[in-house]
N, C-alpha and C positions, 0 to 999 in steps of 0.2 A: 354582770353578764350583759353584753350589748348585742342587739340583733341588727342584721344588715340585709337589705334587699338588693339583689343584683338583677340586671338585665343581660341575657347572654344570647349570643348567636353561635351557631355551629353547623358545620357540614358533617352530617352523620354518615357519610359513605363508608368510612373505615372504622367506625365506632360500633360497639355492641348495643347501643341505645343509651338511654339516660341512666338506667339502674346500674349500680356497681355490682359486679361479680367477677369470678375468677377467669372468665373466658377471654378477657381482653380489655382494651381501653374503653371506658364509658365516659359520658359527659360528667357525671357525678364524681367519678374517681379522679379525673383530670382537674376538676375544680378543687376538690379537697386536697389534692396533692399540692396544688399551687399555694393554697392557703397555709398549709403546713410548712412549705419551703419558705414562705414570707415571714410568718410569725411563730412558727413552732407549735401551733395548736392543732389538735386533731378535732375536727368537727364534722358533723353531717350536714350536707347541703340538700334542701328539700326543694322541689320544683312544682310549678303549676301543672305540668303534664309529664308523664313518664313515656317518652317517645320510644319507638322501637329502633332496632338496628337499621341504618340507612335512611332514616327520617332526619330532616333538617329543622332548624328553628331560626327564626328571624328576631323575634323578641321573646325569648323564654324568661319567665319570671322565676326566681329562686331566692331562697333565704337561708342564713345560717347565723349562729351565735359565736361570739368570741368572749373569752373570759376578761380580756384586757381591751378596753375601748381603743379604737384606732380612727384615724381620719378617713372618711369615705373615699376621698380622691386618692389617697395613699394606698388604700386597699385595691382600688381599681388598677392603678398603675403597677402595683406590685404583682397582682394576679396575672396581668397581661404579660409582664416581663417573663414570668415562668411559663406562661402558655404560648409563647411566641412561636414555637415550632409545632404547635398542636392545631387541630381544626376547630378550636373553640376560642371565643374572645368575650371579654366582659365589657359591655357597652356603657353600663352605669352602675353606680353603687350609691346607696343612701342608707342612713340610720333610720330604723323604724321601730315602733313600739313592740313590746314583748307579745302582744296579742295578735300580731300579724303573722299569717301563715300562708306561704305561697300557694299551697294546694287547697286548704280548707277555707281560707278567706276569699277564694276566687268565685266570682258570680257569673262569669261567662268566659268561654275559651273560643278562640277563632283558629281555624285551620284553612289552608288552601292547598289545592292539588293541581299540578301543571301537566297537561297532556300536550305533547308536540305532535301535531296532526299533519304529517306530510309523508310523501313516499320515499324520501331520502333520509337515511339514518343521521342522527346528530353527532358531531364531534365536540363542539364547544360546550354543549349542554349535557354531555354524558353523565349519568349518575345524578342528575338534577332535574330530569323530566322523564315521564313515560312516553316513549316514542311509539305512536300508533300509526302505521302506514295507511290503513284502510280509511277512506273518506267517512267522517262521522256526520250524522244528521243531527245538528245541534237542536232543531226544533223538537224532535222526538225526545231528546234528552231533557230539554227544559220542561216539556209537559210531564215527564215521569218524575222530575225533581220536585215539582210542586207537591206531589202526593207524599214525599218524604217529610215535609215540614209538619210540625205539630207533635203531639204526644201520642206515641205508639209503642207497642211491644216490638223492639228491634231484635228479637232473637234470631231472625233470619240473616241479620247483618252482624252478628256477634261471633267472635272467634271462640273455638271450642275451649281454649284455656283461660277465657275471660273470668275474672274473679269477682265481678260486680255482683252485689246481692240481688239486683233486679234488672231485668232487660228493659224496663219501662224507662224511656228517655223522651225529653222534649227537644225536637230540633227546631231552633228559633229561625234559622234561614238556610237556604240552599240555593245559591246563585250560580249561574254558568255564564261566563263572559268569554267571547271570542276576541282575541287580539292577534290579528295576522294568522300565523300558523299554530298559535297556542290557544288551547282551550282551557280556561282556568275555572275550577270548581272551588266555590267559597262556602264554608260551613261555620255556623256558630251555635253553640249550646252551652248550658251550665257545665254539662259533663258528657263524655262519650264512652261508649263500650270499647273494649279491646278490638281493634281492626274495624271499627264501625265505619269510619270514613273511607278507608281503603276498599271495603266491601261495597259501600254505596257507590263509590266512583267506578269500580269494576263492573257493577250492574248497569250503571247509566252508560258506560262505554259500550257494553254489549247491546244495549238498546239502540245506541247510535249507530252500531254496525248493522242493525236490522233484526236482532233477535226480539221475539215477541214476549217480553217479560210484562206482567201485570203487577204493579207495585202493591195494590191492595191484596192480591192473591198471595204474594210473597209474604206480607205481614200476617195474613191469616194462617199460613202454614206453620209458622214459628220454627222453621227448620232451615239451618244454614245452607242445606243442599238446594233450597228453593230459590236462592238469589244467585247472582252472577259471581264472576271470579273475584279473587282478592288482588286489587291493583298493587303493583310493586311499590316498595317503600321509597324508591328514589324520587318520586314526584310529590311527596307529601312534606308540607311545611307547617310547623306551629307558628302562627302569625303573632298573636298577642293574647293577653289575659286582662279581663276587667276585674276591678275590686270596688266594693261599695265605699262610700265616703267614710273616712275615718279608719279604713283598713290599711293603715301605713304607719 
């Protein structure tokens, strides 16, 4: 048995998310189908993050096992051949040790969220940014973002269907960068709750619109209704994952 680590990018617009199910095409099902078409092996592909429908990835890390050893470059080229008409591409493939796991070996995950802040709707970036026509106060958002960093009970930023055992998470960073008409929110943590990033962005955007949310009070209430709206999936990107030395 040989294990392979792949780096994947995808446009999640027309996908049901990472996880395979019967409702439509997922990133996982497309990758597994490409592997089967290439070498006739049925295998499960595990990822560093299980993104929702509509969410994109720039460098998603995943792994899978094959009974018969293959050349890594051959795997990459073959998978991309069968993925050519899909919104998924394999950027890199390498052989890794059996103890590497894309999800459980991961020490930090990075996400970004892009808001297009202008009064004119977007054409070229449709389904890839959240268009917010109202002028946002970036200073108010930055002040609020500082309070999100650290170890907290993120119950108020957690989806009702979240299956995590604990709402306690440590957010390592929350940065807001303005680049022309785009406002980019960047987050890093070892792990995130379901919809945590989108709920944090939605709350920060409402603060930028002038709504008087108090982050400390939101934390204290431990109630999803205390925080702001759930930002749409289209603006969210899985950026990359970190692994400790030797985890490959």
